[in-house]
C-alpha positions as CSV (number, residue, x, y, z in Angstrom):
1,M,127.7,-38.1,96.7
2,S,130.0,-36.6,94.1
3,S,132.4,-38.6,92.0
4,L,135.3,-36.5,93.3
5,F,134.4,-37.2,96.9
6,E,134.2,-40.9,96.2
7,W,137.4,-40.7,94.3
8,F,139.2,-39.2,97.3
9,K,137.8,-41.7,99.7
10,S,138.7,-44.6,97.5
11,R,142.4,-43.3,97.4
12,N,142.7,-43.8,93.7
13,E,145.9,-42.3,92.2
14,E,147.2,-41.8,95.8
15,S,150.2,-39.8,94.6
16,A,147.9,-37.1,93.2
17,I,145.9,-37.1,96.5
18,N,149.1,-36.8,98.6
19,K,150.3,-33.9,96.4
20,T,147.0,-32.1,96.9
21,L,147.4,-32.4,100.7
22,V,151.0,-31.3,100.5
23,H,149.9,-28.3,98.4
24,M,147.3,-27.3,100.9
25,Q,149.8,-27.5,103.7
26,K,152.3,-25.3,101.9
27,V,149.6,-22.7,101.3
28,L,148.8,-22.8,105.0
29,E,152.5,-22.2,105.8
30,C,152.4,-19.2,103.4
31,V,149.6,-17.6,105.4
32,V,151.1,-18.4,108.8
33,E,154.4,-16.8,107.7
34,Y,152.5,-13.7,106.4
35,N,150.8,-13.4,109.8
36,K,154.2,-13.5,111.5
37,G,155.5,-10.8,109.3
38,I,152.5,-8.5,110.1
39,S,153.1,-9.2,113.8
40,F,156.8,-8.3,113.5
41,L,156.0,-5.1,111.6
42,I,153.1,-3.8,113.7
43,E,153.6,-5.2,117.2
44,E,157.3,-5.4,117.4
45,R,158.1,-2.5,115.0
46,S,160.9,-4.7,113.6
47,I,161.2,-3.9,109.9
48,D,164.2,-6.1,109.4
49,L,162.5,-9.2,110.8
50,A,159.3,-8.4,109.0
51,L,161.1,-8.1,105.7
52,K,162.8,-11.5,106.2
53,V,159.5,-13.1,106.8
54,F,157.8,-11.4,103.9
55,F,160.5,-12.6,101.5
56,R,159.9,-16.1,103.0
57,V,156.2,-15.8,102.1
58,T,157.3,-15.3,98.5
59,E,159.5,-18.4,98.7
60,L,156.7,-20.5,100.1
61,E,154.2,-19.2,97.5
62,N,156.7,-20.2,94.8
63,Q,157.0,-23.7,96.3
64,A,153.2,-23.9,96.3
65,D,153.2,-23.0,92.7
66,E,155.7,-25.7,91.9
67,I,153.5,-28.3,93.7
68,R,150.5,-27.1,91.8
69,R,152.3,-27.5,88.5
70,N,153.4,-31.0,89.5
71,I,149.8,-31.8,90.3
72,L,148.6,-30.6,86.9
73,N,151.4,-32.6,85.2
74,M,150.5,-35.7,87.2
75,L,146.8,-35.3,86.4
76,S,147.5,-34.9,82.6
77,K,149.0,-38.4,82.7
78,A,146.6,-40.1,85.2
79,E,144.1,-42.6,84.1
80,I,141.0,-40.8,85.5
81,T,137.8,-39.5,84.1
82,S,137.7,-36.1,82.5
83,V,135.3,-34.9,85.2
84,I,137.6,-35.9,88.0
85,R,140.6,-34.4,86.2
86,E,138.8,-31.1,85.7
87,N,137.5,-31.0,89.3
88,L,141.0,-31.6,90.7
89,I,142.5,-29.0,88.4
90,H,140.0,-26.4,89.6
91,L,140.6,-27.5,93.2
92,A,144.4,-27.0,92.9
93,T,144.0,-23.7,91.2
94,K,141.6,-22.4,93.8
95,I,143.8,-23.6,96.7
96,D,146.7,-21.8,95.1
97,D,144.8,-18.5,95.0
98,V,144.9,-18.4,98.8
99,A,148.7,-18.3,98.8
100,N,148.7,-15.9,95.9
101,A,146.7,-13.4,98.0
102,A,149.0,-13.7,101.0
103,N,152.0,-13.2,98.7
104,A,150.5,-10.2,97.0
105,S,150.1,-8.5,100.3
106,A,153.5,-9.5,101.5
107,R,155.2,-8.2,98.3
108,I,153.7,-4.8,98.7
109,L,154.8,-4.7,102.3
110,I,158.4,-5.4,101.1
111,Y,158.6,-2.0,99.4
112,M,156.1,-0.2,101.6
113,N,157.0,3.3,102.9
114,Y,157.1,2.2,106.5
115,N,157.0,5.8,107.9
116,D,153.6,6.3,106.2
117,F,152.4,2.8,107.3
118,M,153.2,3.5,110.9
119,K,151.2,6.7,110.8
120,L,148.0,4.8,110.5
121,D,145.7,4.9,113.5
122,E,146.3,2.3,116.3
123,D,142.9,0.8,115.7
124,V,143.7,0.3,112.0
125,H,146.8,-1.6,113.0
126,K,144.9,-3.7,115.6
127,N,142.3,-4.6,113.0
128,I,144.9,-5.5,110.4
129,L,146.6,-7.8,113.0
130,K,143.2,-9.4,113.7
131,M,142.5,-9.8,110.0
132,A,145.8,-11.7,109.6
133,S,145.3,-13.9,112.6
134,T,141.7,-14.7,111.6
135,S,143.0,-15.6,108.1
136,V,145.4,-18.1,109.7
137,E,142.5,-19.6,111.6
138,C,140.4,-19.8,108.4
139,V,143.1,-21.4,106.3
140,K,143.8,-23.9,109.1
141,K,140.1,-25.0,108.9
142,L,140.4,-25.2,105.1
143,N,143.5,-27.4,105.5
144,T,141.4,-29.7,107.8
145,M,138.6,-29.7,105.3
146,V,140.9,-30.7,102.4
147,N,142.4,-33.5,104.5
148,K,138.9,-34.6,105.6
149,L,138.1,-35.4,101.9
150,L,139.8,-38.7,102.6
151,T,137.7,-39.8,105.5
152,A,134.9,-37.4,106.4
153,E,131.2,-37.7,105.7
154,E,129.4,-35.0,103.8
155,T,127.9,-33.4,106.9
156,E,131.3,-32.9,108.5
157,I,132.6,-31.3,105.3
158,Q,129.6,-28.9,105.3
159,G,130.2,-28.1,109.0
160,L,133.8,-27.0,108.3
161,G,132.5,-25.0,105.4
162,E,130.1,-23.1,107.7
163,V,133.0,-22.3,110.1
164,I,135.1,-21.0,107.2
165,N,132.2,-18.8,105.9
166,K,131.9,-17.3,109.4
167,L,135.6,-16.5,109.6
168,E,135.5,-14.9,106.2
169,H,132.6,-12.8,107.4
170,D,134.6,-11.8,110.4
171,V,137.4,-10.6,108.2
172,D,134.9,-8.6,106.1
173,E,133.7,-6.9,109.2
174,L,137.2,-6.0,110.2
175,R,137.9,-4.6,106.8
176,F,134.8,-2.5,107.1
177,A,136.1,-1.1,110.4
178,V,139.4,-0.4,108.8
179,N,137.9,1.5,105.9
180,R,135.6,3.5,108.2
181,N,138.6,4.5,110.2
182,L,140.7,5.4,107.2
183,V,138.1,7.7,105.7
184,S,137.6,9.4,109.1
185,N,141.2,10.0,109.9
186,H,143.6,11.8,107.5
187,P,147.2,10.9,108.4
188,D,149.9,12.9,106.5
189,I,150.9,10.3,104.0
190,N,151.7,10.5,100.3
191,P,148.9,9.4,97.9
192,F,150.9,6.5,96.5
193,S,151.4,5.1,100.0
194,A,147.7,5.4,100.6
195,I,147.0,3.4,97.4
196,E,149.5,0.7,98.4
197,I,148.1,0.5,102.0
198,H,144.7,0.0,100.4
199,N,146.1,-2.8,98.2
200,V,147.8,-4.5,101.2
201,I,144.5,-4.6,103.1
202,S,142.6,-5.7,100.0
203,S,145.0,-8.6,99.4
204,L,144.8,-9.6,103.0
205,E,141.1,-9.7,102.9
206,A,141.3,-11.8,99.7
207,I,143.0,-14.6,101.7
208,T,139.8,-15.5,103.4
209,D,137.7,-14.7,100.4
210,N,139.7,-17.3,98.4
211,A,139.6,-19.8,101.2
212,E,135.8,-19.5,101.3
213,E,135.8,-20.1,97.5
214,V,137.7,-23.3,98.0
215,A,135.4,-24.4,100.8
216,D,132.3,-23.6,98.7
217,Y,133.7,-25.5,95.8
218,I,134.4,-28.6,97.9
219,I,130.9,-28.5,99.3
220,M,129.4,-28.1,95.9
221,L,131.4,-31.2,94.7
222,T,130.5,-33.3,97.7
223,I,126.8,-32.7,97.4
224,A,126.7,-32.9,93.6
225,K,125.1,-36.1,92.3
226,R,126.5,-38.3,89.6
227,T,125.1,-37.6,86.2
């Protein structure tokens, strides 16, 4: 069992642990809000509502960043081993990457040419919606996984990791379907819009990619033996 896993279960430096859990929750809120914005934009065709939500995503990502900085400051002063400190720093950074991906996609959608975006094939829109909702499901599992560091056994942690890996694969397949559709259909949109639509979808896919990285990192830590 890893020293980090033991450290979490022993509840040492509880304020740092609590901050990590709050950080993960804030990242989840960021992804949930992003999904709402996509739904407002595609399903309800409400640009005004979508914009409000996408700006909210940026606010939540900034709040997550602030929590991450507080964690790093706390860890710099905590009386813990250098290995635990380094592991927790990496964990906080990787968790923050999930919110960064959601915010990156949201920020592009804030200035998106909506006329061009709405010209995309209906199947593309459906798959984008599915990518976003699956991302929420994936990050919810990651939130559970991080919280389980306090109480779970290694097998339970690994089980959650397998679910996250499956959800990440599902999003990859949806992205493949989107790309296949985009190269087969040629809507009349300007090249810059095409580039930014690609970037929106890439950042959306990165949410689950980054969530999987966090999950894999946690699993690696939980199975690593003391040296």
